Residue, then its C-alpha position, 0 to 999 in steps of 0.5 A: x586457568x580454572x576460572x577461565x574455563x569456568x567463564x568459558x563454560x558459562x558463556x557457552x552455556x548461556x549461548x546454548x540457552x539463548x539459542x534454544x530459547x530465543x530461536x524463532x519458530x512462529x512469525x506473525x506479519x501485519x500491515x503488509x500489502x505489496x509484499x507477501x508474508x514470506x517475502x517480509x519474513x525473508x527481508x527481516x530474518x536475513x543474515x546471521x542471528x536472523x532467527x533470534x527474537x531478541x536480536x530482531x527486536x533490537x535491530x528492527x525497533x521502529x526502524x526506517x527502511x531505505x533499501x526495500x521498495x514500498x516499505x517505510x518502517x519495520x518493527x519487531x515485537x517479541x510475543x514469546x521467546x520463540x514467537x515474534x510479530x512483524x509490523x510493516x508500515x508501507x509507503x503511502x502510495x496514491x496511485x500508479x501509472x503504466x509506463x513501458x510495461x511497468x507499474x510506476x507507483x507515486x506518492x501524494x506529491x507525485x514523486x515516483x516511489x518505485x517501478x515494479x512488475x507487481x500490481x499492489x492491491x488497493x492502489x488504483x491505476x491513474x490515467x489521463x495524465x500527460x507526460x513524456x518520461x518517468x524517473x524514479x525519485x522524481x515527480x511525474x512531469x505533468x503540466x498541472x501539478x495541482x492534479x496530485x491534490x485531486x488524486x489524493x483527495x479522490x483516493x482518500x474519499x475512496x478509502x473513507x468509504x471502503x471502496x477499492x477501484x481498479x482505475x481512476x481517469x482524470x480528464x483535462x476538464x477536471x471530470x473524474x471517472x472511476x472504474x470498479x470491475x465492470x462498472x464505470x462511474x462518471x462523477x463529473x467535475x464538481x468538487x463540492x458534491x464529490x463526497x456526497x456521490x462517493x458516499x452513495x457508491x457502496x450501496x449502488x455497487x452492491x446492487x450492480x454486482x456482476x453487471x457491466x455498464x455506466x453509472x452516470x453521476x456527473x450531474x448531482x441529484x440531492x435525492x440520490x437518483x442516478x442512471x445506470x446504462x447496461x452494456 
């Protein structure tokens, strides 16, 4: 009986120590774009023991997430007994379309990942695609599926040169037009010169900041001379 009481006291003491020592008081979040820090904290620290750093580090160890839209993997690192860092790996989103007042996000293969009422910073709206319905979990029903390779290539180039566009328009003839706030950039349909044009865009856009108009870059100029038409 005495041994049982000693064991019970030891377990109770250990539980109190763990609770007092490993209760999370400070949280850092990294990698989130679609969700705010508070939303990520609420997702990760939900339920029983949701404030225990040891439990969270074991629960979220490079864990794939299935029930949270836009999130692929969450990992929790214990920095101090009462401090954790949440690493978020979001799903690769190539763009979104507007359909029935919702933002429908799709991946590099054209599969619709999620519909949302929230616009994600850094993910451009894609226009010019023709379809008559959208189903989450299925590819966008466009006639030419090669368009998704063009969209992916375009978004990769924009990311490479640290450019965030509001909207990208793909015309039926392959011509691409990119929108940056008040500046409309006509890039044409020449895939071979596309990167050279985009490479020059950061400098052009800096000089055009606060202006509205059309930057004509459809015809490639090896000297980088292009025309801007104010509106």
